[in-house]
ZAMARGU-4260 file (C-alpha; in steps of 0.2 Angstrom, whole numbers, plus 5000, padded with zeros to 4 digits):
<rodrens>
0) 5445/5579/5503 | 5464/5582/5499 | 5467/5587/5518 | 5459/5571/5523 | 5469/5560/5511
5) 5485/5569/5517 | 5480/5566/5535 | 5477/5548/5533 | 5494/5546/5524 | 5503/5555/5538
10) 5494/5545/5552 | 5497/5528/5543 | 5515/5532/5539 | 5518/5538/5557 | 5510/5522/5564
15) 5520/5511/5552 | 5537/5520/5557 | 5534/5520/5576 | 5528/5502/5576 | 5543/5496/5565
20) 5555/5505/5577 | 5546/5498/5593 | 5545/5480/5586 | 5563/5480/5581 | 5569/5487/5597
25) 5559/5475/5608 | 5563/5460/5598 | 5582/5464/5597 | 5582/5468/5616 | 5573/5452/5620
30) 5586/5443/5610 | 5600/5451/5619 | 5592/5447/5636 | 5589/5429/5632 | 5606/5427/5625
35) 5614/5434/5640 | 5604/5423/5652 | 5604/5407/5642 | 5619/5408/5631 | 5607/5404/5617
40) 5598/5415/5605 | 5580/5414/5600 | 5584/5417/5581 | 5568/5425/5575 | 5573/5443/5582
45) 5587/5443/5570 | 5575/5442/5555 | 5565/5457/5561 | 5576/5471/5554 | 5576/5462/5537
50) 5557/5463/5538 | 5553/5479/5546 | 5568/5491/5541 | 5560/5493/5523 | 5544/5498/5531
55) 5553/5511/5542 | 5562/5518/5528 | 5548/5520/5516 | 5536/5527/5529 | 5549/5540/5533
60) 5551/5544/5515 | 5532/5547/5513 | 5532/5557/5529 | 5546/5568/5522 | 5536/5571/5506
65) 5521/5575/5515 | 5530/5588/5526 | 5541/5595/5512 | 5557/5589/5520 | 5565/5582/5505
70) 5580/5591/5498 | 5575/5603/5485 | 5584/5614/5473 | 5575/5631/5472 | 5587/5641/5461
75) 5575/5640/5446 | 5560/5645/5457 | 5568/5662/5461 | 5570/5666/5443 | 5552/5662/5438
80) 5535/5671/5441 | 5521/5665/5452 | 5513/5657/5436 | 5530/5650/5430 | 5532/5642/5447
85) 5515/5635/5447 | 5518/5627/5430 | 5535/5620/5435 | 5528/5613/5451 | 5513/5605/5443
90) 5524/5597/5429 | 5535/5591/5443 | 5521/5583/5452 | 5515/5574/5436 | 5532/5567/5434
95) 5533/5561/5452 | 5516/5554/5451 | 5519/5544/5435 | 5536/5538/5441 | 5531/5532/5458
100) 5515/5524/5452 | 5525/5515/5438 | 5538/5509/5451 | 5523/5503/5462 | 5517/5493/5447
105) 5534/5486/5443 | 5536/5482/5461 | 5521/5470/5460 | 5533/5459/5449 | 5546/5459/5462
110) 5534/5454/5475 | 5528/5439/5464 | 5546/5434/5461 | 5551/5435/5480 | 5535/5426/5485
115) 5544/5409/5486 | 5558/5416/5497 | 5555/5413/5516 | 5565/5418/5531 | 5571/5402/5539
120) 5566/5405/5557 | 5550/5414/5556 | 5544/5406/5540 | 5538/5424/5534 | 5539/5426/5515
125) 5551/5440/5510 | 5537/5447/5499 | 5531/5456/5515 | 5548/5466/5516 | 5547/5470/5497
130) 5528/5475/5499 | 5535/5491/5509 | 5542/5497/5492 | 5525/5496/5484 | 5516/5504/5498
135) 5529/5518/5500 | 5529/5521/5481 | 5510/5522/5481 | 5510/5534/5496 | 5522/5545/5486
140) 5511/5545/5471 | 5496/5549/5481 | 5506/5563/5489 | 5510/5570/5472 | 5492/5569/5467
145) 5486/5579/5483 | 5501/5591/5480 | 5495/5594/5462 | 5477/5598/5468 | 5485/5610/5482
150) 5495/5618/5469 | 5480/5622/5458 | 5471/5630/5473 | 5485/5639/5481 | 5488/5658/5479
155) 5506/5655/5481 | 5513/5639/5473 | 5529/5640/5483 | 5519/5639/5500 | 5513/5622/5495
160) 5522/5608/5505 | 5534/5622/5512 | 5544/5615/5526 | 5540/5625/5542 | 5555/5622/5554
165) 5545/5627/5569 | 5534/5611/5567 | 5550/5601/5570 | 5551/5607/5588
</rodrens>
């Protein structure tokens, strides 16, 4: 079950990141071409980065958490036993889980406040950009939960979410 949840998070985050990049690139390229040909802009492509960049960033943050690619300080881990590392990492996941679910909850207020803000050309509400924060924080909270379960099951707690550089090639 945990692997399935993690796989869904990775696929969803990847689709969001790639889609955001492609849509921003295509819309801005179309704006450049139209401006070059007609000396007038379309207008709406300039709003796309405002809407999609938060989605790109948050999906990248969630992907990094899933792959263990965030910066980590491991000096304390070298001093602890396997059991000590397990306890430390489990406590860390509880803290991460609570923090990001709390931030997602608070983000709902931000979305409610920004609901009346509308981008002038597209007419899209700014809440869609801020919704990326809530979705990202929820993804990070779920990742912390699945990491917690993996830590309980792993024989070596330091191997959970360890970044494998060979996967980057």
